[in-house]
Structures are given as C-alpha cells and as structure tokens.
C-alpha positions in Angstrom: 2.9 13.6 -18.9 5.7 11.4 -17.8 5.6 8.9 -14.9 8.0 11.1 -12.9 5.9 14.2 -13.5 2.8 12.3 -12.3 4.6 11.2 -9.2 5.6 14.7 -8.4 2.1 16.1 -8.8 0.3 13.4 -6.7 0.0 13.3 -3.0 1.1 10.2 -1.2 -2.5 9.0 -1.0 -3.1 9.7 -4.7 0.1 7.8 -5.6 -1.1 4.8 -3.6 -4.6 4.9 -5.2 -3.0 5.2 -8.7 -0.8 2.3 -8.0 -3.7 0.1 -6.9 -5.7 1.2 -9.9 -2.8 0.5 -12.3 -2.0 -2.9 -10.9 -5.6 -4.0 -10.7 -6.3 -2.9 -14.2 -3.3 -4.7 -15.6 -4.1 -7.9 -13.8 -7.7 -7.9 -15.1 -6.7 -6.9 -18.6 -4.1 -9.7 -18.7 -6.6 -12.2 -17.5 -4.9 -13.0 -14.2 -8.2 -12.5 -12.5 -11.7 -11.2 -13.4 -13.6 -8.2 -12.1 -15.9 -10.6 -10.2 -13.0 -12.3 -8.5 -11.6 -8.9 -7.5 -15.0 -7.9 -6.1 -15.2 -11.1 -4.1 -11.7 -10.6 -2.6 -12.5 -6.9 -1.8 -15.7 -7.9 0.1 -13.7 -10.6 2.0 -11.1 -8.0 3.0 -13.8 -5.6 4.2 -15.5 -8.3 6.3 -12.2 -9.3 7.8 -11.5 -5.7 8.8 -15.0 -5.3 10.3 -14.3 -8.3 12.5 -11.0 -6.9 13.6 -12.5 -3.5 14.4 -15.4 -5.0 16.3 -12.9 -7.0 18.4 -10.6 -4.0 19.0 -13.2 -1.5 19.9 -16.1 -3.5 21.3 -18.3 -1.0 19.5 -19.3 -0.3 15.9 -16.6 1.0 13.6 -17.3 2.9 10.5 -17.0 -0.3 8.5 -19.2 -2.2 10.8 -21.8 0.5 10.8 -21.9 0.6 7.0 -23.1 -3.0 6.8 -26.2 -2.4 9.0 
C-alpha cells in the first residue's frame, strides 16, 4: 500500500493517530528520546490538561475522574 492510498483509506482521526505513531516511533528508534522520556512527557501533558479542565468546569472532567 502506498502512502497516498493509506491517507485515502484513513479517517481524519486515524491519519492523526498514524502520524503521531510514526513520528514517535522514528524519534525513539533514532535515539532522540527514550520510551521512558516519552511516557514522562505524556503524563505531564495529561496532568496539565486535568488542571485546565478543573479550572474551566469547576467539576471533575473525564481526565480528572480517571486519576481518582
């Protein structure tokens, strides 16, 4: 399957997820960062989003609820 064929087959969300997967895999395989470093940054982002959601809604968001 060519890249163009794959793009045509995938939904917008699937194209985004495939892009993130491909970029992350390349960066790890090339030694730009490690899986552990990726996981740390992922957790930091989720925590930041939880704080934003808590401030916006004043109640528990799905992200905030998941941590309890």
